[in-house]
C-alpha positions as CSV (number, residue, x, y, z in Angstrom):
1,M,6.5,15.7,-16.3
2,S,5.2,17.2,-12.9
3,S,4.6,15.2,-10.0
4,L,0.8,16.9,-10.3
5,Q,0.5,15.3,-13.8
6,C,1.7,11.9,-12.1
7,S,-1.0,12.0,-9.3
8,V,-4.0,13.5,-10.3
9,Q,-7.0,11.0,-11.4
10,L,-10.0,11.8,-13.3
11,S,-13.1,9.4,-13.4
12,V,-16.1,9.9,-15.5
13,R,-19.0,7.7,-15.2
14,P,-20.7,6.2,-17.3
15,S,-18.1,6.6,-19.8
16,R,-20.9,5.4,-22.5
17,C,-24.5,6.3,-22.1
18,L,-27.3,7.9,-23.8
19,V,-27.4,11.6,-24.3
20,D,-29.8,12.4,-21.9
21,E,-28.1,10.5,-19.2
22,K,-26.2,12.4,-16.2
23,L,-22.6,11.8,-15.8
24,T,-20.6,11.8,-12.4
25,I,-17.3,13.4,-12.9
26,L,-14.6,13.1,-10.0
27,V,-11.2,14.6,-9.7
28,H,-9.0,13.1,-6.8
29,S,-5.3,12.9,-5.6
30,A,-4.6,16.7,-6.0
31,P,-3.1,18.9,-3.5
32,P,-5.6,20.4,-1.3
33,S,-7.2,24.0,-2.4
34,A,-5.6,23.4,-5.6
35,H,-7.1,25.5,-8.3
36,L,-8.3,23.4,-11.4
37,T,-9.9,23.6,-14.6
38,L,-12.3,20.8,-15.9
39,R,-12.8,20.9,-19.8
40,A,-14.9,19.1,-22.3
41,F,-14.2,19.1,-25.8
42,H,-16.0,17.7,-28.9
43,R,-15.5,17.8,-32.7
44,C,-18.5,17.4,-34.6
45,E,-19.2,15.6,-37.7
46,D,-18.9,18.7,-39.8
47,G,-15.1,19.4,-38.0
48,H,-16.0,22.3,-35.9
49,G,-14.7,22.3,-32.5
50,W,-16.6,22.8,-29.4
51,E,-15.5,23.4,-25.7
52,A,-16.8,24.1,-22.1
53,Y,-14.9,24.5,-19.0
54,A,-15.3,25.2,-15.3
55,H,-12.9,26.6,-12.4
56,Y,-13.0,24.4,-9.3
57,L,-11.2,24.4,-6.1
58,T,-10.2,21.1,-4.7
59,D,-11.2,20.1,-0.9
60,V,-8.8,19.4,1.9
61,A,-8.5,15.9,0.5
62,G,-7.3,17.3,-2.8
63,S,-10.8,16.3,-4.7
64,F,-13.8,17.7,-6.1
65,N,-17.2,16.2,-7.3
66,A,-18.8,18.1,-10.3
67,T,-22.1,16.8,-8.9
68,K,-21.9,18.5,-5.6
69,D,-19.2,21.2,-5.9
70,P,-19.8,24.6,-7.6
71,S,-18.0,25.9,-10.5
72,L,-16.3,29.4,-9.5
73,G,-16.1,30.3,-13.3
74,G,-15.8,29.4,-16.7
75,T,-18.7,28.6,-19.3
76,Y,-20.8,28.1,-16.1
77,T,-21.0,28.7,-12.5
78,G,-22.5,27.1,-9.4
79,V,-23.4,23.5,-8.8
80,E,-24.4,22.2,-12.3
81,Q,-23.8,18.4,-13.0
82,M,-24.1,18.4,-16.4
83,G,-22.8,22.0,-17.0
84,L,-19.9,20.8,-19.3
85,F,-22.5,20.0,-21.9
86,W,-25.2,22.2,-22.0
87,S,-22.8,25.1,-21.8
88,I,-20.8,23.8,-24.4
89,R,-20.1,26.6,-27.5
90,P,-17.8,26.8,-30.4
91,V,-14.0,27.2,-29.6
92,P,-12.7,30.7,-30.1
93,G,-12.0,31.5,-33.7
94,S,-14.7,29.5,-35.2
95,Q,-17.1,30.8,-37.8
96,P,-20.1,32.5,-36.6
97,G,-23.6,31.1,-36.7
98,L,-22.8,27.6,-35.9
99,R,-25.5,25.1,-34.3
100,M,-24.5,21.6,-32.9
101,R,-26.9,19.1,-34.6
102,K,-26.2,15.2,-34.8
103,K,-26.3,14.0,-38.3
104,N,-25.2,10.0,-38.2
105,V,-26.8,8.4,-35.0
106,Q,-25.4,5.4,-35.7
107,I,-22.2,6.6,-34.3
108,P,-21.6,8.2,-30.9
109,M,-20.9,11.7,-30.1
110,E,-17.2,11.7,-28.5
111,F,-16.2,14.2,-25.7
112,T,-12.8,14.3,-24.2
113,I,-13.0,15.5,-20.4
114,S,-9.8,16.8,-19.2
115,V,-8.6,18.4,-16.1
116,Y,-6.0,21.2,-16.0
117,Q,-3.7,22.8,-13.3
118,D,-4.9,26.5,-12.7
119,H,-7.9,28.4,-13.7
120,L,-7.7,28.6,-17.5
121,S,-9.8,29.9,-20.2
122,D,-7.2,29.2,-23.0
123,F,-6.2,25.9,-23.6
124,V,-3.7,26.4,-26.8
125,D,-0.5,24.6,-26.0
126,R,-1.8,23.4,-22.5
127,V,-1.2,19.9,-21.4
128,P,-3.8,18.1,-19.3
129,L,-3.1,16.9,-16.1
130,A,-5.6,13.9,-16.8
131,S,-8.1,13.0,-19.6
132,Q,-10.9,10.6,-20.5
133,V,-12.9,10.0,-23.4
134,L,-16.5,9.2,-23.5
135,E,-19.1,8.3,-25.6
136,R,-22.8,9.9,-25.7
137,W,-25.4,7.9,-28.0
138,Y,-28.9,8.7,-29.2
139,V,-29.5,5.1,-30.0
140,A,-29.6,2.3,-27.2
141,P,-28.2,-1.0,-27.7
142,G,-30.7,-3.0,-29.8
143,V,-32.4,-0.1,-31.4
144,L,-33.3,-0.7,-35.1
145,R,-32.8,2.1,-37.6
146,T,-34.7,1.6,-41.0
147,P,-35.0,3.9,-43.9
148,V,-38.7,4.3,-45.4
149,T,-38.6,5.1,-48.9
150,G,-42.0,3.3,-49.8
151,Q,-45.3,5.3,-50.7
152,E,-43.3,8.2,-52.0
153,L,-42.1,8.9,-48.3
154,T,-38.6,10.2,-47.1
155,A,-38.4,8.9,-43.4
156,T,-36.6,6.9,-41.0
157,L,-38.0,4.4,-38.3
158,F,-36.6,3.7,-35.1
159,L,-37.7,0.5,-33.4
160,P,-37.0,-0.2,-29.7
161,A,-35.3,-3.3,-28.7
162,G,-37.5,-6.2,-28.3
163,P,-40.6,-7.9,-30.3
164,G,-43.0,-5.2,-29.5
165,P,-45.7,-3.9,-30.7
166,F,-44.8,-0.7,-29.4
167,P,-46.6,2.8,-29.2
168,A,-45.4,5.1,-31.9
169,I,-44.7,8.6,-32.4
170,L,-44.7,10.6,-35.9
171,D,-41.7,13.0,-35.5
172,L,-41.9,16.5,-37.4
173,W,-38.9,19.0,-37.3
174,G,-39.3,22.6,-38.7
175,G,-39.0,24.7,-41.6
176,G,-35.2,23.9,-42.3
177,G,-36.1,20.7,-44.0
178,Q,-33.9,17.6,-44.2
179,L,-34.3,14.3,-42.5
180,V,-33.1,15.1,-38.9
181,E,-33.2,11.6,-37.1
182,Y,-31.8,12.2,-33.7
183,R,-34.8,12.9,-31.6
184,A,-36.8,10.0,-33.0
185,A,-33.6,7.7,-32.1
186,L,-34.0,8.9,-28.8
187,F,-37.7,8.3,-28.3
188,A,-36.9,4.8,-29.6
189,S,-34.1,4.4,-26.7
190,H,-37.0,5.2,-24.4
191,G,-39.5,2.5,-25.7
192,F,-41.2,4.0,-28.6
193,A,-41.2,3.4,-32.2
194,A,-40.5,6.4,-33.7
195,M,-40.4,7.8,-37.3
196,A,-38.4,11.0,-38.3
197,L,-40.3,12.5,-41.5
198,D,-38.8,14.7,-44.0
199,Y,-41.7,16.8,-45.4
200,M,-39.9,20.0,-46.7
201,T,-37.3,18.4,-48.7
202,P,-38.3,14.9,-49.3
203,K,-37.1,13.0,-52.5
204,I,-40.7,13.6,-54.1
205,T,-39.9,17.3,-53.8
206,L,-36.8,17.2,-55.1
207,E,-37.9,15.3,-58.2
208,T,-41.1,17.2,-59.1
209,G,-40.5,20.9,-57.6
210,K,-43.9,20.4,-56.1
211,M,-44.1,20.7,-52.0
212,V,-46.0,17.7,-50.4
213,D,-49.9,18.0,-49.7
214,N,-51.7,16.8,-46.5
215,T,-52.1,13.4,-48.0
216,Y,-48.5,12.8,-47.5
217,F,-48.7,13.0,-43.7
218,E,-52.1,10.7,-43.6
219,K,-49.8,8.0,-45.6
220,A,-46.9,8.5,-43.1
221,F,-49.3,8.0,-40.2
222,A,-51.0,5.0,-41.9
223,F,-47.5,3.5,-42.5
224,L,-46.7,3.6,-38.8
225,Q,-50.3,2.2,-37.9
226,R,-49.6,-0.8,-40.3
227,H,-46.2,-1.6,-39.3
228,P,-46.4,-5.3,-37.6
229,R,-44.1,-4.1,-34.6
230,V,-46.5,-0.8,-34.0
231,L,-49.9,-0.5,-32.1
232,A,-52.0,1.0,-34.5
233,E,-54.1,2.5,-32.1
234,R,-51.4,4.3,-30.1
235,V,-49.8,6.2,-32.5
236,A,-48.8,10.0,-31.4
237,M,-47.4,13.1,-33.1
238,L,-44.8,15.4,-32.2
239,G,-43.9,18.7,-34.0
240,L,-41.3,21.5,-33.3
241,S,-41.5,24.9,-34.8
242,F,-43.1,24.7,-38.4
243,G,-43.9,21.2,-37.6
244,V,-46.1,22.2,-34.9
245,S,-48.2,23.9,-37.8
246,V,-48.6,20.9,-39.7
247,M,-49.4,18.5,-36.7
248,L,-52.3,20.6,-35.5
249,K,-53.6,20.9,-39.0
250,M,-53.6,17.3,-39.4
251,A,-55.0,16.5,-35.9
252,A,-58.0,18.9,-36.3
253,Y,-58.8,18.5,-39.8
254,S,-57.9,15.1,-41.3
255,P,-60.8,12.5,-41.8
256,V,-58.1,9.6,-41.2
257,L,-55.3,10.9,-39.2
258,K,-56.4,10.2,-35.6
259,P,-53.5,10.6,-33.1
260,R,-53.9,9.2,-29.5
261,C,-52.0,12.4,-28.5
262,V,-50.0,15.5,-29.7
263,V,-46.9,17.3,-28.3
264,S,-46.3,20.9,-29.6
265,I,-42.9,22.3,-29.0
266,S,-42.3,26.2,-29.8
267,G,-44.9,26.2,-32.6
268,S,-48.1,28.0,-33.1
269,H,-51.8,27.4,-34.4
270,V,-51.7,30.3,-36.8
271,Q,-52.2,29.6,-40.5
272,P,-54.7,29.9,-43.1
273,V,-57.0,26.9,-42.4
274,E,-57.7,25.9,-46.0
275,G,-54.8,24.7,-47.9
276,T,-51.2,22.9,-47.6
277,I,-47.7,23.4,-46.4
278,A,-47.3,25.7,-49.7
279,D,-50.3,27.9,-48.5
280,I,-48.9,28.3,-45.0
281,L,-45.4,29.5,-46.3
282,S,-47.4,31.6,-48.8
283,Y,-49.0,33.2,-45.7
284,F,-45.8,33.6,-44.0
285,D,-44.3,35.2,-47.0
286,Q,-47.0,37.6,-47.2
287,N,-46.2,38.9,-43.3
288,G,-42.6,39.1,-44.2
289,H,-42.7,42.7,-43.7
290,K,-43.3,42.0,-39.9
291,A,-40.3,40.5,-39.4
292,Q,-37.5,42.5,-37.4
293,L,-33.9,43.0,-37.2
294,N,-32.0,43.9,-34.0
295,D,-28.7,46.1,-34.0
296,K,-26.3,42.8,-34.7
297,N,-28.7,42.1,-37.7
298,E,-30.2,38.9,-36.3
299,A,-33.8,38.2,-37.5
300,I,-36.8,38.0,-34.9
301,M,-39.4,36.1,-36.8
302,R,-41.9,35.9,-34.2
303,T,-43.6,39.1,-35.1
304,L,-44.7,37.4,-38.6
305,L,-47.7,35.9,-36.7
306,L,-48.7,39.0,-34.3
307,P,-51.2,39.7,-33.4
308,I,-52.9,36.6,-32.9
309,P,-55.7,36.9,-35.4
310,T,-59.1,37.0,-34.3
311,D,-60.3,35.6,-38.1
312,P,-61.1,31.9,-37.6
313,A,-60.1,31.3,-41.0
314,F,-56.5,32.0,-40.1
315,K,-55.9,29.7,-37.2
316,V,-56.4,25.9,-36.6
317,D,-60.1,25.4,-34.7
318,M,-58.5,24.0,-31.5
319,G,-62.2,23.1,-30.6
320,R,-61.7,20.1,-33.3
321,V,-58.7,18.7,-31.3
322,Q,-60.2,15.6,-29.8
323,C,-56.9,14.0,-28.2
324,P,-54.5,15.2,-25.4
325,L,-52.3,18.0,-26.3
326,L,-49.0,19.1,-24.6
327,V,-48.0,22.6,-25.5
328,V,-44.4,23.4,-24.6
329,A,-43.2,27.1,-24.9
330,G,-40.2,29.2,-24.2
331,E,-41.1,32.8,-22.8
332,D,-38.0,34.3,-24.7
333,D,-38.8,32.6,-28.1
334,Q,-37.7,35.1,-30.9
335,N,-38.6,33.0,-33.5
336,W,-42.1,32.0,-32.9
337,P,-44.8,33.7,-30.9
338,A,-45.2,30.2,-28.8
339,C,-46.7,31.8,-25.6
340,E,-48.9,34.1,-27.2
341,S,-50.1,31.1,-29.4
342,A,-50.6,29.0,-26.2
343,E,-52.6,31.3,-24.7
344,D,-55.1,31.8,-27.4
345,M,-55.2,28.1,-28.1
346,K,-56.2,27.6,-24.2
347,K,-58.9,30.3,-24.6
348,M,-60.4,28.4,-27.6
349,M,-60.2,25.3,-25.9
350,E,-62.0,26.7,-22.9
351,Q,-64.8,28.0,-25.2
352,A,-64.9,24.8,-27.2
353,G,-65.2,22.6,-24.0
354,N,-62.3,20.5,-24.6
355,I,-59.8,22.3,-22.5
356,H,-59.5,19.1,-20.3
357,L,-57.4,17.9,-23.1
358,L,-54.7,20.6,-22.9
359,S,-51.7,20.7,-20.9
360,V,-49.3,23.8,-21.0
361,V,-45.9,24.2,-19.8
362,S,-43.8,27.6,-20.3
363,Y,-40.3,28.4,-19.2
364,P,-39.1,31.9,-18.5
365,Q,-35.8,32.9,-20.3
366,A,-36.3,29.9,-22.3
367,G,-35.7,30.2,-26.5
368,H,-37.1,28.5,-29.2
369,L,-34.7,25.5,-29.7
370,L,-35.8,23.2,-26.8
371,E,-33.8,20.1,-27.9
372,P,-33.1,16.9,-25.8
373,P,-31.5,17.6,-22.2
374,Y,-27.8,18.5,-21.9
375,S,-27.9,19.7,-25.5
376,P,-25.9,23.1,-26.1
377,H,-28.3,26.1,-26.0
378,T,-28.0,28.1,-29.3
379,R,-29.4,31.5,-28.9
380,V,-28.5,32.7,-32.8
381,S,-27.5,30.7,-35.8
382,S,-27.3,30.6,-39.3
383,F,-30.5,29.4,-41.0
384,R,-32.1,28.7,-44.6
385,S,-35.6,28.1,-44.9
386,A,-36.3,25.0,-47.0
387,G,-39.0,26.9,-48.5
388,T,-37.6,30.4,-49.7
389,R,-33.9,29.2,-49.4
390,E,-33.4,32.6,-47.9
391,K,-30.2,32.3,-45.6
392,L,-30.1,34.7,-42.5
393,T,-29.0,34.8,-39.0
394,A,-31.7,33.7,-36.6
395,L,-32.3,34.8,-33.2
396,W,-33.7,32.0,-31.4
397,G,-33.6,33.4,-27.9
398,G,-33.1,31.9,-24.4
399,E,-30.5,32.4,-21.7
400,C,-28.1,29.6,-21.4
401,A,-28.8,28.3,-17.9
402,A,-32.1,29.0,-17.9
403,H,-32.6,27.3,-21.4
404,S,-30.8,24.4,-20.5
405,L,-33.0,23.7,-17.3
406,A,-36.1,24.1,-19.5
407,Q,-34.7,21.4,-21.8
408,E,-34.5,19.1,-19.2
409,D,-37.4,19.6,-17.7
410,A,-39.5,19.6,-20.9
411,W,-38.0,16.4,-22.0
412,R,-39.1,14.9,-18.8
413,K,-42.6,16.1,-19.2
414,T,-42.8,15.0,-22.8
415,L,-41.9,11.4,-22.1
416,D,-44.3,11.5,-18.9
417,F,-46.9,12.8,-21.0
418,L,-46.2,10.2,-23.9
419,R,-45.8,7.3,-21.6
420,H,-49.2,8.1,-19.8
421,H,-51.1,8.5,-22.9
422,L,-49.5,5.6,-25.2
423,Y,-48.7,3.0,-22.6
424,A,-51.4,3.7,-19.9
């Protein structure tokens, strides 16, 4: 073992925290002006390895601080406190089309942070000078996870620590289906009761072969309202992608589902007003000829809904939305026309006189998959629609650094919006 291996010290704090918390990474006791590489490695639940790395130069004291000092190269450059996380990517040789998604929120994401001698990009057979393992969680201590199976629902409810009652969020993901829990778990870690709802592939659909109708969402909303640890008049809805379509339809037209506020992320109001999920999917299929493929055979789906229709039968009447609405859009979204939809929603609400309810934030060079902060940017991945079962390579869009900054800012604005309207 070299003297450098014996002397270099690595400190990562906190070593156990939520996924949206920032870290301080310090390296010291190295020689002055030493070329060192900082690396993060994570192995997903599906067995795939992910890594990010950055090149640093120690100061005259033989130290560097990733919070303050710039990376000179690697998967990110410049001063980026959380660059090792948002720039993480599959290790070389991995199968194409991977996307990192947490499945079991009851166990942490483990990352090994290591420091290496020299500026490296290949870590095979390399021995680190120092390493530290850290845990990043979606659930805070005391958060309760409860599967929901009553009333034909397929859902998971997360309750914050404490007796409550709490304001609540009904969380709707997109057209890929499955029960995706990690965002709801993180909301509960911030003081909201949150229920992740599977509406594309729920048990009732798997048993009957029929897609759920609009009453399914009304039942889910009512379930939250009746829960003894939920404030019945302070229930919000949040949708991503296709989840926005469902959320806006229910907020505008349901006679019983009356959210306190709603959040739209990377979605659109374009859909046939009359009908259910099956009718919306059928409408999208009819526009399938509008989809495009780039020179890498990656599917650009945003054109399915363009141009934004003028016929009111094919877009939600935004004048009927009578609660505060936050719209979040990436300007490089290649999957949904989120920005064009946001602009049209704004015009509709101006004409209807409820523009005071609307807040819009859009981000240059941000793509479709706006995840919780410090999640890795996924520009392209394999995707299978739960509706058609067609598998394709989807182009989601976004440039890594800009998209990651957007994720951080959008998460903060979303929490602020929900706190203001649910807690105020």
